[in-house]
C-alpha positions as a printed NumPy array, in Angstrom:
array([[ -5.563,   6.5  ,  -4.097],
       [ -3.671,   9.032,  -2.177],
       [ -4.843,  10.968,   1.103],
       [ -4.493,  14.795,   0.086],
       [ -4.863,  17.872,   2.28 ],
       [ -6.197,  21.   ,   0.274],
       [ -6.361,  24.516,   1.661],
       [ -8.082,  27.13 ,  -0.391],
       [-10.69 ,  24.339,  -1.077],
       [-13.531,  26.906,  -0.836],
       [-12.449,  29.169,  -3.798],
       [-13.287,  28.719,  -7.468],
       [ -9.983,  26.661,  -8.352],
       [ -9.416,  25.036,  -4.9  ],
       [-13.215,  23.631,  -5.48 ],
       [-12.502,  22.129,  -8.809],
       [ -9.334,  20.854,  -7.681],
       [-11.31 ,  19.017,  -4.926],
       [-13.734,  17.673,  -7.344],
       [-11.032,  16.336,  -9.563],
       [ -9.152,  14.743,  -6.545],
       [-12.389,  13.278,  -5.371],
       [-13.609,  11.755,  -8.794],
       [-10.432,  10.017,  -9.096],
       [-10.83 ,   8.18 ,  -5.851],
       [ -8.461,  10.364,  -3.923],
       [ -9.078,  10.63 ,   0.129],
       [ -9.296,  14.557,   0.335],
       [ -9.382,  16.5  ,   3.487],
       [-10.192,  20.254,   3.065],
       [ -8.961,  22.734,   5.565],
       [-11.773,  25.531,   5.972],
       [-12.054,  28.584,   8.023],
       [-15.132,  28.84 ,   9.906],
       [-16.156,  31.858,   7.358],
       [-15.216,  29.709,   4.418],
       [-18.429,  28.835,   2.073],
       [-18.19 ,  25.079,   2.425],
       [-21.153,  24.548,   0.269],
       [-19.299,  24.628,  -2.815],
       [-17.853,  21.275,  -2.1  ],
       [-21.475,  19.637,  -1.299],
       [-21.163,  17.401,  -4.376],
       [-17.831,  16.106,  -2.987],
       [-17.195,  13.201,  -0.615],
       [-14.54 ,  14.896,   1.417],
       [-13.501,  15.447,   5.12 ],
       [-14.043,  18.982,   6.23 ],
       [-11.421,  20.389,   9.101],
       [-12.105,  23.762,  10.541],
       [ -8.925,  25.831,  10.948],
       [ -6.735,  28.37 ,   9.594],
       [ -3.686,  28.23 ,   7.424],
       [ -2.26 ,  31.094,   9.597],
       [ -2.588,  28.876,  12.824],
       [  0.183,  26.093,  13.214],
       [ -1.966,  23.8  ,  15.411],
       [ -4.716,  23.523,  12.997],
       [ -2.588,  22.851,  10.131],
       [ -0.519,  20.298,  11.837],
       [ -3.755,  18.488,  13.047],
       [ -5.23 ,  18.544,   9.377],
       [ -2.005,  17.39 ,   7.628],
       [ -1.468,  14.497,   9.92 ],
       [ -1.666,  11.336,   8.265],
       [ -1.572,  12.618,   4.43 ],
       [  0.808,  11.674,   1.767],
       [  0.736,  15.308,   0.372],
       [ -0.894,  18.73 ,   0.504],
       [ -1.867,  21.485,  -1.831],
       [ -2.154,  25.063,  -0.638],
       [ -3.933,  27.297,  -2.896],
       [ -5.159,  30.478,  -1.127],
       [ -5.33 ,  34.071,  -1.643],
       [ -5.021,  36.727,   0.655],
       [ -7.903,  39.025,   1.354],
       [ -5.759,  41.479,   3.388],
       [ -2.364,  41.739,   4.516],
       [ -0.892,  39.2  ,   6.911],
       [  0.687,  40.51 ,  10.179],
       [  4.755,  40.583,   9.625],
       [  5.225,  40.683,  13.336],
       [  6.12 ,  37.098,  14.49 ],
       [  4.68 ,  38.211,  18.131],
       [  1.086,  38.531,  17.009],
       [ -1.024,  35.378,  18.027],
       [ -3.416,  34.377,  15.356],
       [ -5.975,  31.491,  16.501],
       [ -8.359,  29.361,  14.626],
       [-12.174,  29.885,  15.316],
       [-14.253,  27.018,  17.09 ],
       [-16.29 ,  25.268,  14.847]])
């Protein structure tokens, strides 16, 4: 059994990936935005962490203690290229 962090878990492919990992007995954590439709994971025994892949602190907190991570995401809009732009995760 491995500890895995999955981002993009509320999407079509991510949800199927999470289900497969959980079915084989892996300890799965999902990093989900507050606006994510986490109900697609209702049949899976997984840990849900509220955060955003664009926020370094929430990613660091979610990945701590995991052996590996899988990042599966699609951008719904352009990400800012200006490194001075502060992106923060929303409170859960």
